[in-house]
N, C-alpha and C positions, 0 to 999 in steps of 0.2 A: 410580378415587378411592372413597374411603369412602362404609361406611353403614352408617350404627346399624344396629338391631335388632327396632325396634317395630312394632309393626301400625298403619298408617296411618288405618284405616278408621273412627278416630272424630277424627282429625285431631291426631295425635302425631308428633313428626319421624320419621322411618323408622330402623329399628332392623332387627337380625336376632341368630336366638339360631342357636347352633348344637345339631344334633341327635345326639349319640356313645349310643352301646349296645353291650356287646361281645354282648350277648342278639340282636342285630340286625342282619343283613348290607346294602350298601346305602348310599349316602351321599344325603346331603342337602345345600341349597343358601344360596346365602347373599345379600342384595338388593344391588340397588346404586341409590341414590338419585341419580345423575349422569344416570343415561338423560335424553336429550335427546328429547321427543316420545314417540307410540305406535313400537311395535313390532309385528314382525306377529308373532300367536300361533302360525302355522304353522311358524314356524322356518324358513322356505324348503321349506315344500312337507310339512317332518316335525314331526310333534307336539310341543308342547311338553315337556324336561324334568321330569318327577318330582322333588321335592327328594332322590328316593332315601333316603325310608323305611321306612316299615314300620308296621301299626297296634299300637300296646299298649296296655296296662291301667296305670290310675293303683296296682296294685298292686303294678309293676312299678317304678313311682315313686310313694311313699306319698307322699313328702317337699313331691311338686309340687305348685304353686298355680297359680290362673291370676287376672291383675290383670284388674281391670273397672273401669271408669268407672260408679258410682253411679246416676250419674242414668236411665241404660238396663236395663230388666228383665232382657231377655234375655239371658241371659251369653252366646251364642255373639254376639250383636253388640257387646256391651261389654268382651270381651275385649283385649288390644293387648300383654299381655307377659306372663313368666311369671315364679316366684320357687320360693324352698326354706324349706320350715318348717326354722327353726334353734335357734328355741326356739318354747315352747307356743303364746304371745301374738308372737316374732318372725319376721319372712317378711327373706329375703336375696333382694337384686333387682338390677339395676342403676341406675345415679345418672338414664342420660338415659329410664330409662323415665318418673322417674316428678318428676323437675325441675322441672317446669313446673307442678305439677297439687298442690293444697293435700289433707292427707288427708281433709279432709269431701268430697272429689269421686272417692276411692278405695272400694273394697271386694278382697277374697282368698275365692278360691271354691274350697276344697280340698274332699280323696276326691268327685274328679269325674274319669269317663272322655269322658263326651259332654259335651259346652256345651249341647247341643242338648235334652237330656233333662229339664232341673230337677232334677237331682238334688246331693246334698254340702253341704257346710255354707259359706254367703255370708254373711263376718264386716266388718264395718265395720273402717276405716284410722282409726288412732285419732291418729298423729303419723308425721313421717316427716323420718328424717334422712339428710340427703348427704353422703356422705363432703365431708369440707371445703376438700381439693384437687381435688375433680372440677373437669376441664377439659375443656368442649366442645368448645373449637378441636383439643384432640389425645386427645381421650378417654381420658385420662391417669384413674385411679383413677372406674375406672366400678362404685360401690359404693354403695348406699342398705340402710336398714333403714325396715320397714315395721311399727312395733309397734300391736297389733291392741287394738281395745274391749273384745276374748274372747278364751280362748284356744281355739282347734282342736286335733279328734283328731286330726291327721295325725302320721306318724312324725317326729318330730325324726333329722335327718341330721347326722352329725357334721362341723365345718369344716376341715380339714385338720388334725388333730391333731400336734403336734410326735414327731419320732420315727418317720415312716410315709413320709417325703420317698421311697422306693426305690420306692415304689407308684404314682409320677406321676413318672417318667424319663420322657425321651424312649422313643419306640418301644413305650410303655404304651398299650392300647386302652382309651379311657375310653366314658363314656355319658351320652347326655344325651337331654329329652326337651320338648317343647310340641307349642300347638293355633296353630303358625304356618304361611304357606305352602307349598306342596307342589308348586307349577307355579310358573313364571315367565316371562316373555317373553326373547327374546335378551338383552334391556339390563340384563334383571334386575330391573324392578318384576314384582308379581305379578299375572298373570292373572285374569281376571275368574272365581269362581268356585273362586279356588284354595287359601282357606280350608277345612280341614277342621271338620266338627264335631266328631270324635273323636281322642283323642290320638296323635303318632305319634311315634317314636324311629327312632333310626340309632348307627349305630357310627361314628366316628375314631381316629384316632390319635395322640398327643402327638408333637409335634414340637420338635427341637433349637432354641435362642433361632436360632444362626444360619441355617436352614433358614427361621426365621422373619421375620428381618429381608431376606432374599435376596427372600423372595415377595411382604412386603406393604410395604416399602420405600417412601417413606422415616419410616411413619407409628409402627411397629413399636415398642415400647418395654419391654426384658424385664423393666426392675425394677418394672412394672406389670401387664404382658399376657403370656398366653400363647397359643401357637395350635395351633391340631387340625385336621386333613388330610389333603387331599391337591391336589393342581392338577390341573386338566382342560381342557383345550382345549375340549372339547363339554361341558362344566358337568356332566359325570356323576360328581363328586366328593360323598361325602355330606359336607354342611355344610350349618348354617341358613339359616334365610331372615325375612323380615319378619313379626313376630306373636310369634316366638320370644325376641326379649331378657330379661332378667334371669333366663333361664333355667340352670338346673344343666348342669354339669361332672363327671360322675361317672366314680369309678373304685373299684374294689372290692378287696375283703382276704381273703386265700382266711379261713374262716371265723368273719372280725368283720365287724359293721355297714360300707357304703360310708361314701366320704369324699368330701365335695363340694369338689373343687380347681381350678373356674371359674367364673364367672359370664358366659354372653353377652352378648357388647357388640358388634361391629362386625366387618365383612367387607368385599370386593368382588361381585362378580358372584357370585350363590349358586353353588356346587359348581363354580366355578371355580380358588378359591383358597382354604387353610386356612382357616378360622373363626376369631376372635380373641377369646380369654376374659379378664374380669377376675383374677391371677393372686393366688388370696384369702388366699397363706398370708402374703402382704405384709403383710397388715392387721390380725393375730392384735391388738394391743393397743389400735385403734381398736375394732374387733367387741367385747372385752372389756369398754371403758368404756361400752358400747353394752347391756349385758346378755347378750350371746352366750357362753353353755358354751364357750369354744371351750380345749381340752386346754391344760395349762399345764406338762406333765411330760416332753416329749419332750428328747431327747438326738442327735445325730448324728455317727456314730462316727466318728474320725479314726485317719487310718492311726498302729500305732503306735510308739512309741520306747522302747530301751535303755538302763536305768542298769546299768551292768556292776561297780559297787562296791557297796558295804552302807553304809547312813547310818544313824545312829542317829536323825534326826529331819528333818524336812522341812515345810518351812513354805513362805507364798506371802505377794509384798509386790511393788508397783512399786519396784524398786530405785532403776532410772536414769530414773525420772520422765517416761516417754513415755507414760504413758496403758495400759498396756498391764503385765499382774501377770506377775510373774518368778517363778520357783521356786530356793530356797536348801534344800542339804542337808547337810543338818548332820551331822559325824562326830565324836563325844568326843574330847579328847585330842590326840595329834599326825598324825593322820590327815587329810589336804589336804580341807576343803571344797570343793561344788559349786555354781556358778552358774548357772542358766540363764534366761537372759529372752525371755520372752515378744515373736512378733512379727505383724502384720497378715497375712503369708503364709500362719498359720495353722501354723509350725512354730516349735520351741524352739533355740536358738542357745547357744554356748557362751559364758559368761561371765566377768568378772575372774576372777582367783585369789584366794583365800582362806583363812585358816584363822583361827577362834575358837580352841580348845583349848580345856582343861577341861570340866568338864560342865555345863551349864547348860540354861536351858529357855525357848526365843525365845519373846518376846512380842512382835510385829510391827505398827508402826501407823504410820498419818502421824502424828503428834504434835504438830510444830509447824506443818503447813498448807503446806510447799511443794513436793507431789506425788511426795515424793520416800517411800518405806519406812526409820522407824525402826527398831530392834530393842533393846529391854529384855530383856537376857539375865539370867534369873532363876536364883537358885539358893535351892532351898528348905529353907527352916534360918535360922540365925542368919547366914549367912554374905553379902556384899554384894553388893549387884545393880550391875551397869554398863549406860549406855542408850549407843548408838550411835545416835549423827542423822548421817541422811545426807544430804549436797551433792552437787553438781557434781565434786567430786573427788575424792570418797572418803567416809568416816565419820568423823566424831570420837566421841571416848570423854570422855561426861559424867556428872557422879559424880549417882544419883539417891536420895529416901528409900528405906532398906531395910527391906525385906517381911520381920520374922521369922516364919518358919510354912510350912505346909503348903498352896498353894491351887490351883482350878482358877483362872488368867487366862484372861479372854476380853476380843478387844476391838471398841468400835461408839462412834458418836459421839453419844452419851447426847443433850446439848444439843444437839448441829445448829449445832455455832459451827466446825463445818469442822474439827476438831481430835480425831481420833481419842482417843478416854479408854478406860483400861483398867478393868475389873468384876476382883477379887480377891475369888473364892468361896469359902468355906471350908465343905465339903460336911459335914464330920464337926461341927463345931460349928455349923452351920445361919448362918450371918452372910455379909456383902457388905460390900466400901468400893470407890467409887470414887476414881480420881486421873484428873482432869480435863485432856487436854491442852490445854498451850499452848506460846505462840513458843518461851520459853527454857526452863521449868519443867512438873512438875506442880501440880495445884492438888490435896489429899488431902483427899477426905471424910469423914462419919462414918460409925462401922461400925453398920450396920440389921440388923435379922432377916431371914434368908431363909430357904426350906425347906432341910430336912435331907436330905442322902442324895441327891441329884441331880445330873444329869450335866447341864452349863448351854450354853449356843449363844445366841447374840448375831446381830443385823442389824434392818433395822428392816420389820419384818415391816407397818406398814401403812402404808408411803409417805408418813409425814408428816415424814422430815426425822430425827425422833428414834430414836435406837437403843433395841432391846427384850430383852432378856432370856426367853429361854426354860427354864425348870427340869422338865428332861424328869425327871420321880420314880417309882420301880418300880411296878409292877401292885401292886395295884387301884387306887392312889394316884390322884389328876385331875391331873396335868400341872397349872405355874400360870406365867402370862404377867407379866411384867410390863413397862408400856409407858411408855416414857420419856418424857419432856417437857422446859421448859427449867429445871423445879425438881429432875428427877432425875428419881424414879419414881413418881410422883403416883397413877396409876392402876395397879391390879393387878385383871388379868380370868383367872378359872381355869374351868373346865371342859372346856377342849380338850384330850385326850389322845391324843396319835399312839401309834398302839398295836406289838406287837411288840417286838423287843430285837435292837439292834444301833445302830452310830456313826448319828449326826446329822451332816449336812454342812446347812449356810446359805450361801447364797448367791441372787442373783437371775437365777435360771436362765432364764426367759421375758422379761428384758429389758423389764417394764412399771414398774420402780421401786420393786416390794415384792418384801422376802427372801421366801425359798420356804425350806421344809426338806425335807430327802430323806434317809430312811431307808435305808439300808446291809442289809436280812434276808437271812442269810446262808443259813436252812434254808425261806424263803417269797420272796412275790413281795415286791420292793421300795413302799415308801411313798415318795407326794409329796405334798407338803401345801403350797399355794397360798397365798400370803398375799394379805391385804385388810382393809378399812376395819374388817370384823367380826370379824376374829379368823382363821385358818385353816383352811383349806379343801380338806377328805381327795378323795385318788383315789391309787387302784392306779395301782403304775408296772411296765409288762409287761418292764421289760429288768432283765435281774440281774447282780451281777460274777459271783456264783456263789463265791467265795471271799475268805473277810479278808483286804483288803491295808487301807495307808494312800489316805486319801484327800485331792488337793491342790483346795480351791475358788479361781479366781481366774480374772478374765476374761483370759487366755491367747493371744485372738486379739484384741481390741479393738472386738469387735462390740458392748458392749453387753450380753452376754450372760453369764452366770457361768458355768466350766465344771467339772467332776471330771476331774481327771486322778488316774486310780488308779496308785501306785506300787509295785512291789511291790520290797522292796531286795533287790539281789547281782544275777544275771543274768537274774532273771525275764524278761517283756516285761508293759512298762506298757502303760494302755490311754488315752484321752484321748474323753472324751465333751463333745463341744462344747454348750453348750445352746441353744438355740433357741426 
């Protein structure tokens, strides 16, 4: 039977934490709430098994805190769960530790190894945020945040940042620590005197989902849980136990700070089976919404694909209306074009044959709100333009107003009516005009003054449903953001400047409903700027494409995260970065 891994000495539901550290050998154990009646502490004449950990210090886990009952002054007696400092005023723990206690009953204790000597910072909890989908019957979504009255000086640990998924794959050695039980009866309950004063730690190996399902059937849910540790018939495996709930599952990165990849949740008998942790990379959006600074600049590499022909332009839109973006590779003149359709199986397949001919600039968007991409073929200068409206049977040519001049067109839904709009930007003369998409036509807006000599990109940077414009001006001028609203662009926000030089790509790469900006810096580290209510927040990006090539932004796998497909014309290797 499942057992949560919180300490019951103050009457909370029993829960179990996993101890894991590459620096410590030996297993730890998990507690079983289902034990019926007392068990012999001698285990058939043998001494009870220790939860196979080793003494540790807070310097080895500087982000770790003990969660205490505020009414009890003695930290050793008051401690019942653990947690990790993920921001100076935020502690991440397990939902089952705190779902039945108000914030007024909780303190956290940071910066101490030994609970009995009265050292460290004891800070009151101001509020508790339990994950809204926490299910105490299934242990799914076992996650909660404690917002503190005052910041603690403990080291903040990174929470499963995107782009580092390889560091927590199966067979990885992980680490955790806590003040939980180290000696258990054969049935799994902690023996009298089994709780240590001082911190213990141990090492466990991350397991693949299939192994976890077999070992922990029928309770293991791979969408919200991961498991770590080994199975042992004599409870000798490294595991966690009563009092460790909410504590960390930590992995190391070579030359970089450690990563938090799990929260101690539940298990069977301590040391008998792998322990279970909340799979916290699945909760990035919720954690960000609660103020946790989860990185949003990661991409997951996808197997490469080759485009053997050369094309003049490549652009992205949902051609077939299946909710997954597709690629249109356009060759001017008589050469055939190519369509590659995105699929939810993480691959691109060949689409229907097409040949546009002539020399145009494609401006793609869903202008009539039918779920399919329309393409306005723009010819710079006085030549007339043509709109291809999409339908289930293909494209229909439609006349549109002529655009006489040379523009940088961008597409976004400025007025939040679910019809994409075109913004025609004249960088030389500093002017812009909006064509608002409608079911059968465009509504042409007035010409307005705009920054001169900027590179223009568009997207919903603040998540309010209105597309925004970002004017990237040459250094040292400050960049300018126009925030869209129902009336057009009534708010102008300046002083946000994305440094360096190189092409900009806009998309919701982290799936939080706000567009982000990625700068491909050829001669340095790439830049990632995360969209938010207050504007863009800059973060360095560790990846670098290395050589200039066109980047196609779209959700090519239908997972709600925009991707970047780096396309090299001709026989070069293409690279797919999947948003995460």
